[in-house]
C-alpha positions in Angstrom: -0.2 -0.2 0.1 1.0 3.3 -1.1 0.8 6.6 1.1 1.4 9.8 -0.7 2.6 11.1 2.6 5.3 8.7 2.9 9.1 9.5 2.3 11.1 8.1 0.2 13.3 7.1 2.9 10.9 5.1 4.5 9.4 3.2 1.3 12.5 2.4 1.0 13.2 0.4 4.2 14.8 -2.6 3.8 15.0 -2.9 0.2 18.1 -3.8 -1.1 18.8 -3.7 -4.2 21.8 -5.7 -4.6 21.8 -8.8 -3.0 24.7 -9.3 0.4 27.1 -11.2 -1.2 26.5 -10.8 -5.0 27.8 -8.1 -7.0 26.4 -6.1 -10.2 28.3 -8.5 -12.3 27.1 -11.6 -10.8 23.3 -10.3 -11.4 24.0 -8.7 -14.9 26.3 -11.4 -16.4 24.1 -14.5 -16.4 24.9 -17.0 -19.4 21.2 -16.5 -19.9 21.5 -13.1 -21.2 24.5 -13.5 -23.8 22.1 -13.9 -26.5 20.2 -10.4 -25.2 23.5 -8.5 -25.5 24.6 -10.4 -28.7 21.6 -9.0 -30.5 21.9 -5.3 -29.2 25.6 -5.2 -29.6 24.6 -5.9 -33.7 21.8 -4.0 -33.7 23.7 -0.6 -32.5 26.6 -1.9 -34.7 24.0 -1.7 -37.7 22.1 1.7 -36.6 25.8 3.1 -36.1 26.9 2.0 -39.2 24.0 3.7 -41.5 24.1 6.8 -39.4 27.9 6.6 -40.4 27.2 6.1 -43.8 24.5 8.4 -43.6 26.2 11.8 -42.5 29.4 11.5 -43.8 27.8 10.4 -47.7 24.7 12.2 -47.8 24.4 15.1 -50.0 21.9 16.7 -48.1 24.3 17.4 -44.8 26.9 19.8 -45.5 29.6 19.9 -42.6 32.0 22.4 -44.8 31.2 26.6 -44.0 31.9 26.6 -48.2 29.4 23.8 -49.1 26.5 25.7 -46.9 27.3 28.8 -48.5 26.8 27.9 -51.9 23.0 28.1 -52.9 23.1 24.6 -54.5 24.4 22.5 -52.0 24.2 19.0 -53.1 27.5 17.4 -52.1 29.4 18.7 -55.2 32.1 15.5 -55.2 31.4 12.5 -57.5 32.5 10.1 -54.3 29.5 11.7 -52.2 26.8 11.6 -54.7 28.2 8.0 -55.3 27.9 7.0 -51.8 24.5 8.6 -51.5 23.1 6.5 -53.9 24.4 3.3 -52.7 22.4 1.0 -50.8 23.7 0.0 -47.0 22.7 -3.3 -46.2 22.3 -6.8 -48.2 21.2 -5.7 -51.2 22.8 -7.9 -53.8 22.6 -10.9 -51.6 19.2 -11.7 -52.4 20.8 -12.3 -56.5 22.6 -15.2 -55.7 22.1 -18.6 -54.0 22.9 -18.8 -50.7 22.6 -21.4 -47.7 22.7 -20.3 -44.0 21.7 -22.8 -41.3 18.9 -23.8 -41.4 17.3 -22.2 -44.6 18.3 -22.1 -48.2 17.9 -18.9 -50.0 17.3 -19.6 -54.5 17.5 -16.7 -56.2 14.7 -15.3 -58.4 16.9 -16.2 -61.5 17.6 -19.7 -60.3 13.7 -20.4 -59.5 13.2 -19.1 -63.1 15.8 -21.2 -65.1 14.7 -24.5 -63.0 11.3 -23.3 -64.9 12.5 -22.8 -68.5 11.0 -25.1 -71.2 13.4 -24.1 -73.6 
């Protein structure tokens, strides 16, 4: 039961956040949570890679003062425009056959070729 006039000291009395004899590492570094840390790490790496690619290659973002002063700052260099137009990720992998256990991916061209009668 929570009372509005109860102070936080009284509400938290006897509540130990970390049990005696255990450290934060013993609580959080449990082998059962390793997959969660792995997924979060991969997700952070993908998001970070996309942000770096976007900020370094987008033609809409200009850090240089001379480019910002230009009324038509669309990147300026061919390398920046090429980076902006490139796709991030596995865009080309679906064009070929590959196996990643337990999945087996067959490309659209291979399926069409297997159904051809000529």
